[in-house]
C-alpha positions in Angstrom: 25.9 -12.5 -4.1 27.3 -10.3 -1.3 26.6 -6.7 -0.6 29.6 -4.8 0.7 28.5 -2.4 3.4 31.6 -0.4 3.5 31.9 -1.1 7.3 34.1 -3.9 8.6 32.0 -4.3 11.8 29.7 -6.8 10.2 26.8 -7.8 12.5 24.8 -10.0 10.2 26.3 -12.2 7.6 24.0 -14.3 5.5 25.8 -17.0 3.5 24.3 -19.4 0.9 20.9 -19.1 2.3 18.4 -21.4 0.7 14.9 -22.1 1.8 12.9 -25.0 0.4 9.4 -26.5 0.7 10.4 -29.5 2.9 13.9 -30.9 2.9 13.9 -31.8 -0.8 11.2 -29.6 -2.2 11.2 -26.5 -4.4 13.5 -23.6 -3.3 11.7 -20.3 -2.6 15.1 -18.7 -1.7 18.2 -19.9 -3.6 21.8 -19.2 -2.5 21.3 -15.7 -1.1 24.3 -14.0 0.6 24.7 -10.5 2.0 26.3 -8.6 4.9 24.9 -5.9 7.2 27.1 -3.8 9.4 26.2 -2.3 12.8 24.2 0.9 12.4 23.7 0.4 8.6 20.5 -0.1 6.6 20.1 -2.6 3.9 17.0 -3.3 1.8 15.8 -6.5 0.2 13.6 -5.4 -2.7 11.4 -7.5 -5.0 7.8 -8.2 -6.0 5.4 -10.6 -4.3 6.9 -14.1 -4.4 10.5 -13.0 -4.8 11.4 -14.6 -1.5 12.4 -11.4 0.4 10.0 -11.9 3.3 11.0 -15.5 3.7 14.7 -14.6 3.7 14.0 -12.0 6.5 11.9 -14.4 8.6 14.6 -17.1 8.4 16.9 -14.8 10.4 14.7 -15.4 13.5 13.6 -18.9 12.5 10.1 -17.7 11.9 9.5 -19.7 8.7 6.0 -21.1 8.3 5.9 -24.9 7.8 6.8 -26.7 5.7 9.5 -24.2 4.7 13.0 -25.0 6.0 16.5 -23.7 5.6 18.9 -26.1 3.8 21.8 -27.6 5.8 24.4 -25.5 4.0 22.7 -22.2 4.9 24.5 -19.9 7.4 22.9 -16.9 9.2 25.7 -15.5 11.3 24.8 -12.9 14.0 27.9 -11.8 15.8 29.6 -15.0 14.5 26.8 -17.3 15.9 24.9 -19.3 13.3 21.3 -18.7 14.0 20.3 -21.4 11.5 21.7 -24.0 13.8 20.8 -22.5 17.1 18.5 -24.4 19.5 15.0 -23.0 20.2 16.1 -21.8 23.7 19.0 -19.8 22.3 16.7 -18.2 19.7 14.2 -17.2 22.3 16.9 -15.3 24.1 17.8 -13.4 20.9 14.3 -12.7 19.6 13.2 -9.3 20.8 16.2 -8.6 23.0 18.9 -8.6 20.2 16.8 -8.8 17.0 13.4 -7.1 16.7 10.9 -7.4 13.9 8.1 -5.1 12.7 5.6 -6.8 10.5 3.5 -5.4 7.6 0.2 -5.4 9.4 0.4 -4.5 13.1 -3.0 -5.9 13.8 -1.6 -9.3 13.1 1.2 -9.0 15.6 -0.7 -6.9 18.2 -3.1 -9.0 20.4 -6.5 -7.4 20.1 -7.6 -8.7 23.5 -4.6 -7.2 25.5 -4.0 -3.5 26.2 -1.1 -1.6 24.6 0.6 -1.2 28.0 0.6 -5.0 28.7 2.0 -5.7 25.2 4.7 -3.1 25.5 5.6 -4.5 29.0 5.9 -8.1 27.8 9.3 -7.8 26.2 10.8 -5.8 29.1 9.5 -8.3 31.6 10.8 -11.3 29.7 14.2 -10.0 28.6 15.1 -7.2 31.0 13.4 -8.4 34.3 12.4 -4.9 35.3 10.0 -3.9 38.1 6.5 -3.0 37.1 7.0 0.7 37.9 10.1 1.0 35.8 8.4 -0.8 32.9 5.6 1.7 33.0 8.0 4.7 33.2 9.9 3.4 30.1 6.8 2.7 28.2 5.4 6.2 28.9 8.7 7.8 27.9 8.8 5.8 24.6 5.2 6.8 23.8 6.1 10.4 24.4 9.1 9.9 22.2 7.0 8.8 19.3 4.7 11.8 19.8 1.6 10.0 21.2 -0.7 12.8 22.6 -1.8 11.0 25.8 0.6 8.2 26.7 -1.2 7.2 29.8 -4.5 6.8 28.0 -2.7 4.9 25.2 -1.3 2.3 27.7 -4.9 1.5 28.8 -6.3 1.3 25.2 -6.6 -1.6 22.8 -5.1 -1.9 19.3 -8.5 -1.5 17.5 -8.8 2.0 19.0 -6.0 3.4 16.8 -5.5 4.1 13.1 -3.2 1.9 11.0 -0.4 4.5 11.2 -0.7 4.8 15.0 -0.7 1.0 15.4 2.5 0.8 13.3 4.1 3.6 15.4 3.2 1.7 18.6 4.5 -1.6 17.2 7.8 0.1 16.3 8.0 1.7 19.8 7.3 -1.7 21.5 10.2 -3.3 19.5 12.6 -0.4 20.1 11.9 -0.4 23.8 14.4 -3.3 24.1 17.0 -1.4 22.1 17.7 -4.3 19.7 20.9 -4.4 17.8 19.1 -5.4 14.6 15.6 -4.4 13.4 13.9 -6.3 10.6 11.1 -4.2 9.1 8.9 -6.2 6.7 6.9 -3.9 4.4 6.3 -1.6 7.4 4.4 1.1 5.4 2.7 -0.8 2.6 -0.9 -0.4 3.9 -0.4 3.3 4.9 -1.1 6.5 3.0 1.7 8.9 1.8 1.9 11.2 4.8 1.7 8.4 7.3 4.3 6.4 5.4 6.8 9.2 5.7 6.0 9.7 9.4 6.6 6.0 10.2 9.8 5.8 8.2 11.2 9.0 9.6 10.4 7.7 13.1 12.1 4.4 12.3 15.2 6.2 11.2 15.3 8.4 14.3 14.9 5.5 16.8 17.4 3.2 15.1 20.0 5.9 14.7 19.7 6.9 18.4 20.4 3.3 19.4 22.9 2.4 16.7 20.5 -0.3 15.5 21.1 -1.9 12.1 18.0 -2.2 9.8 17.1 -4.9 7.3 14.2 -3.4 5.4 11.9 -5.5 3.2 10.0 -3.7 0.5 8.6 -4.0 -3.1 9.0 -0.2 -3.5 12.3 0.9 -5.0 11.2 4.5 -4.9 10.7 4.5 -1.1 13.9 2.5 -0.6 15.9 5.0 -2.5 14.9 7.8 -0.1 16.0 6.0 3.0 18.4 3.2 2.3 21.9 3.3 0.8 22.4 -0.3 -0.2 19.9 -2.6 -1.9 19.6 -6.3 -2.9 17.1 -6.9 -5.7 15.5 -10.3 -5.6 13.5 -12.3 -8.1 12.2 -15.8 -7.8 14.3 -16.4 -4.7 17.6 -15.2 -6.1 19.6 -12.0 -5.8 19.8 -10.6 -9.3 21.5 -7.3 -8.5 23.0 -5.4 -5.6 24.6 -2.1 -4.9 24.1 1.5 -3.9 20.4 2.4 -4.3 21.1 5.5 -6.4 23.3 3.6 -8.7 20.8 0.8 -9.1 18.0 3.3 -9.9 20.0 5.3 -12.5 22.1 2.5 -14.0 20.5 -0.9 -13.4 22.4 -3.7 -14.9 19.9 -6.6 -14.8 16.9 -6.7 -17.1 14.6 -7.4 -14.1 15.9 -4.4 -12.2 15.4 -2.3 -15.3 11.7 -3.4 -15.4 11.3 -2.4 -11.8 12.9 1.0 -12.4 10.8 1.5 -15.5 7.6 0.8 -13.4 8.5 3.7 -11.0 6.0 6.6 -11.2 6.5 8.9 -14.1 4.2 11.4 -15.7 2.4 10.3 -18.7 4.0 11.3 -22.0 2.9 14.6 -23.5 1.8 16.1 -20.2 -1.7 16.5 -18.8 -4.6 17.3 -21.2 -5.7 19.8 -18.5 -9.4 20.7 -18.4 -11.1 18.5 -21.0 -13.5 20.5 -23.1 -16.3 17.9 -23.0 -19.7 18.7 -21.5 -20.2 18.3 -17.7 -21.0 14.6 -17.0 -21.1 14.5 -13.2 -22.0 17.6 -11.2 -21.7 17.6 -7.4 -23.3 20.5 -5.5 -22.8 21.1 -1.7 -22.7 17.4 -0.9 -22.6 16.5 2.8 -22.2 13.0 4.1 -22.5 12.2 7.8 -21.9 8.9 9.5 -24.1 8.4 12.6 -22.4 7.8 15.9 -21.8 4.2 17.0 -24.1 2.7 19.6 -22.4 1.8 22.9 -23.8 0.2 26.1 -25.0 3.5 27.7 -24.4 6.1 25.0 -23.8 6.8 21.3 -20.6 8.4 20.0 -20.7 11.7 18.1 -21.6 11.5 14.4 -18.7 12.0 12.0 -18.9 14.3 9.0 -17.0 12.5 6.2 -17.8 14.9 3.3 -18.4 18.5 4.1 -20.0 20.7 1.4 -18.2 19.5 -1.7 -18.7 21.0 -5.1 -17.2 19.2 -8.1 -17.6 18.8 -11.8 -16.3 15.9 -13.9 -16.5 16.3 -17.7 -16.9 13.7 -20.4 -13.7 11.8 -21.2 -11.5 13.3 -18.5 -9.7 11.7 -15.6 -10.1 13.6 -12.4 -7.9 12.3 -9.6 -9.3 12.7 -6.0 -6.3 12.5 -3.6 -5.9 12.8 0.1 -4.8 10.9 3.2 -6.8 8.0 4.7 -9.9 9.4 6.3 -10.1 12.5 4.0 -13.5 11.4 2.6 -12.4 10.6 -0.9 -13.7 7.0 -1.0 -16.9 8.0 0.6 -17.5 10.7 -2.0 -16.7 8.3 -4.9 -19.2 5.7 -3.5 -21.9 8.3 -3.1 -21.6 9.3 -6.8 -22.4 5.8 -7.9 -25.2 5.4 -5.3 -23.5 3.1 -2.8 -23.8 5.8 0.0 -26.7 8.2 0.5 -25.7 11.9 0.9 -27.1 13.6 4.0 -27.6 16.8 1.9 -26.7 18.3 -1.5 -27.2 17.0 -5.0 -25.4 14.7 -7.4 -26.4 15.1 -11.1 -25.4 12.8 -14.0 -26.0 13.9 -17.6 -27.9 16.9 -16.3 -30.4 14.8 -14.3 -30.4 14.7 -10.5 -29.8 11.2 -9.0 -32.5 10.9 -6.4 -31.5 9.8 -3.0 -34.4 7.4 -2.8 -33.0 5.2 -5.6 -36.1 5.3 -7.8 -36.4 3.8 -11.3 -34.9 6.9 -12.9 -31.9 6.9 -10.6 -31.3 3.2 -11.3 -31.5 3.8 -15.0 -28.9 6.6 -14.7 -26.6 4.4 -12.6 -26.4 1.7 -15.3 -24.1 4.2 -17.1 -21.9 4.4 -14.0 -19.5 1.7 -12.7 -16.9 1.3 -9.9 -13.7 -0.6 -9.6 -12.9 -1.4 -6.0 -9.5 -1.4 -4.2 -9.5 -5.1 -3.4 -10.8 -7.3 -6.3 -10.6 -10.4 -4.1 -13.4 -9.1 -1.8 -15.4 -7.5 -4.6 -15.5 -10.6 -6.9 -17.9 -13.4 -5.8 -15.7 -16.4 -4.9 -18.5 -18.8 -5.8 -18.8 -17.6 -9.4 -16.7 -18.4 -12.4 -14.9 -15.4 -14.0 -17.1 -15.7 -17.1 -20.3 -15.3 -15.0 -18.8 -12.4 -13.1 -18.0 -10.4 -16.2 -21.3 -11.3 -17.8 -23.4 -10.2 -14.8 -24.0 -6.6 -15.8 -24.8 -7.6 -19.4 -27.9 -9.5 -18.1 -29.5 -6.1 -17.5 -29.6 -5.7 -21.3 -32.9 -7.4 -22.3 -31.9 -7.3 -26.0 -28.8 -9.5 -25.5 -29.2 -13.3 -25.5 -26.8 -15.8 -23.9 -24.8 -16.3 -27.1 -24.3 -12.6 -27.5 -23.3 -12.2 -23.9 -20.7 -15.0 -24.2 -19.2 -13.3 -27.3 -19.1 -10.0 -25.6 -17.4 -11.4 -22.5 -14.7 -13.0 -24.8 -14.2 -9.7 -26.6 -13.8 -7.8 -23.2 -11.3 -10.4 -22.0 -9.2 -9.7 -25.0 -9.4 -6.0 -24.5 -8.2 -6.2 -20.9 -5.3 -8.5 -21.8 -6.6 -11.8 -20.4 -6.7 -15.2 -22.1 -9.9 -17.1 -22.6 -8.9 -20.1 -20.6 -9.2 -18.0 -17.4 -12.9 -17.6 -18.0 -13.8 -20.9 -16.3 -11.6 -20.3 -13.3 -12.6 -18.9 -9.9 -11.2 -15.6 -8.4 -8.9 -17.4 -6.0 -7.2 -19.1 -8.9 -6.0 -15.8 -10.4 -3.2 -13.4 -9.4 -3.9 -10.0 -7.9 -3.2 -8.3 -11.2 -5.5 -10.7 -13.1 -8.3 -10.2 -10.6 -8.1 -6.4 -11.0 -8.3 -6.9 -14.8 -11.4 -8.9 -14.3 -12.9 -6.2 -12.1 -12.1 -3.6 -14.9 -13.6 -6.0 -17.5 -16.8 -6.1 -15.5 -16.9 -2.4 -15.1 -16.6 -1.6 -18.8 -18.9 -4.4 -20.0 -21.8 -2.1 -20.6 -19.7 0.7 -22.1 -20.4 3.1 -19.2 -19.9 6.8 -19.5 -18.4 7.1 -16.0 -16.2 4.9 -13.9 -15.0 5.4 -10.3 -11.6 3.7 -9.8 -11.2 3.5 -6.0 -7.5 2.8 -5.2 -7.3 0.3 -8.1 -3.6 -0.4 -7.8 -2.7 0.1 -4.1 -2.6 -3.7 -3.4 -0.4 -4.5 -6.5 3.3 -4.8 -7.2 4.9 -1.9 -9.0 5.2 -3.6 -12.4 1.6 -4.8 -12.2 0.5 -1.3 -11.1 2.0 0.1 -14.3 0.2 -2.4 -16.4 -3.2 -1.7 -14.8 -2.7 2.1 -15.1 -1.7 1.7 -18.8 -4.8 -0.5 -19.3 -7.1 2.1 -17.8 -5.7 4.8 -20.0 -6.0 2.7 -23.2 -9.6 1.7 -22.4 -10.5 5.3 -21.7 -8.9 6.4 -25.0 -10.9 3.7 -26.8 -14.3 4.2 -25.2 -14.2 7.8 -24.0 -15.5 7.3 -20.5 -14.8 9.8 -17.7 -13.0 8.5 -14.6 -12.8 9.6 -11.0 -9.5 8.1 -9.9 -9.5 7.9 -6.1 -6.0 7.4 -4.7 -3.5 8.4 -2.0 -0.7 7.4 -4.4 0.6 10.5 -6.1 2.9 8.5 -8.3 -0.1 6.7 -9.9 -2.0 10.0 -10.1 0.8 11.5 -12.1 0.5 8.8 -14.7 -3.3 9.0 -15.4 -4.8 12.3 -14.3 -5.9 15.3 -16.3 -7.0 17.2 -13.3 -6.4 16.7 -9.6 -8.6 17.6 -6.6 -7.0 17.5 -3.2 -9.3 16.5 -0.3 -8.6 17.1 3.4 -11.0 16.5 6.3 -14.0 16.1 3.9 -13.3 19.3 1.9 -11.8 20.1 -1.4 -8.8 22.3 -0.6 -7.3 22.6 -4.1 -8.2 21.6 -7.6 -6.6 22.2 -10.9 -4.7 20.8 -13.9 -2.4 18.0 -12.9 0.8 19.8 -13.9 -0.2 23.0 -12.1 -1.1 21.2 -8.9 2.1 19.1 -8.9 4.5 21.9 -9.9 2.9 24.9 -8.2 0.7 23.7 -5.3 -1.1 26.6 -3.6 -2.4 24.9 -0.5 -0.2 23.9 2.4 -1.8 20.5 2.6 -1.1 19.8 -1.0 2.6 20.8 -0.5 2.8 18.4 2.4 1.4 15.5 0.3 3.9 16.2 -2.4 6.8 16.5 0.0 5.9 13.2 1.5 5.5 11.4 -1.8 8.2 9.0 -2.8 8.5 10.2 -6.4 11.7 9.5 -8.3 12.0 13.0 -9.6 14.6 15.8 -9.5 12.2 17.9 -7.4 12.7 15.5 -4.5 16.4 14.8 -4.9 17.4 17.1 -2.0 15.0 15.5 0.5 16.1 12.0 -0.7 19.8 12.8 -0.1 19.0 14.3 3.3 17.0 11.2 4.5 19.7 8.8 3.3 22.3 10.9 5.1 20.2 10.8 8.3 19.8 7.0 8.0 23.5 6.5 7.8 
């Protein structure tokens, strides 16, 4: 399947690309073809396991063993077949002609080498510049990407920066060499909404200035539609649909593409329930949470205030979404409510009773009616326990339930969360990400809690799996009536589940209200900036989407 770019100056032409596990093994990419012209942007879109990342890595012969390209595969870069190029020839092209930005910059940035040395490496290898000129160019590029103190940045190490800053620095390092093609593999997946937009806007600016073509890899059709004109949809190694991103979104032809489009964020049917009339369940009054400064060799860093005087009420049966950028304090507050973090001051009450900071017997009894679902189920599920034991663990606190009753209850819960019983004897690593998150939800609802904190429960999942988990949370809440604090930076997910929305910035609640009121008529400037940055497929963002695509072209 070939994507016509509308430009005859084809730079990259992939023909019949197939990638197999060993010379005669299973194909993870099967007969993929597309064209990319100079200065254009093309996206390979699909869920985990679709083959999109392996297809992109094959361009630079970066496939992990035992994966290999088949003999009939052709990857033509300016007419030269990279699939048959000797290692020496590939080394001359990597970085200098084709650059790559990976999903997690901490994987590609060396933690033991300063930013300045890492930025200089490519220029020294491919451009053979003097040290002074390399420094000048590096400083100029850091200023270009709006780093406040470029000189200090050059002397710093990767761990001293946030995820968004590391991704900006990685992008700057690649673009220093002015490559003709940039491969961006899920460059914003681990970033919050505001930082995502910042990184993508910067990528568009830098590549447009240099006339660099972009091959973007993503699982997010919504994000792609805002920045990229042409898209190839991949499933199980094959291209199932291609074309203009707007046309693919509004009139998908393939059944799989329709599933992806259907999974895009949309408001729940019937609108928000608004303020639920139930009695107050959780009451938070003037809560402050400080993190002590870190110990260093001769001093201690300043303490950080993560939550700053928050007042909040959550009612029985409602879903209150707590949204904000990374570092806003939302996860810290959620964990404090269920007793995982001790507030520095203020009170947290549950069912009218104050949860004591000292974790006494009364507080422990109250917390049995509160549960949490973590962002990454792989790290929150004990890898040494079978799934049945993980789900049964909270039931052991019920002295009136014997082993047979616990087993029956676990089987019932499994059916409720949409899992089959044969998975009960497996271990967490034998399940998919979506299945692991269903197990985490099953464990959380096992004791029929009155309150659940869902901390970024879908951020690590593909879009179709995200939709399934969000629908599951809503259906379980309708059945059992528990209240939910839904912590997220994903406004698309929030639109689907929230009754009310509280917006958090720098440890404070800056806006709170019914979901529709906050989304349609935001009062605070920070809320407006979050909504403007969100990749929501909605008529309210059509203008910004058209503008970004025009800029990208």
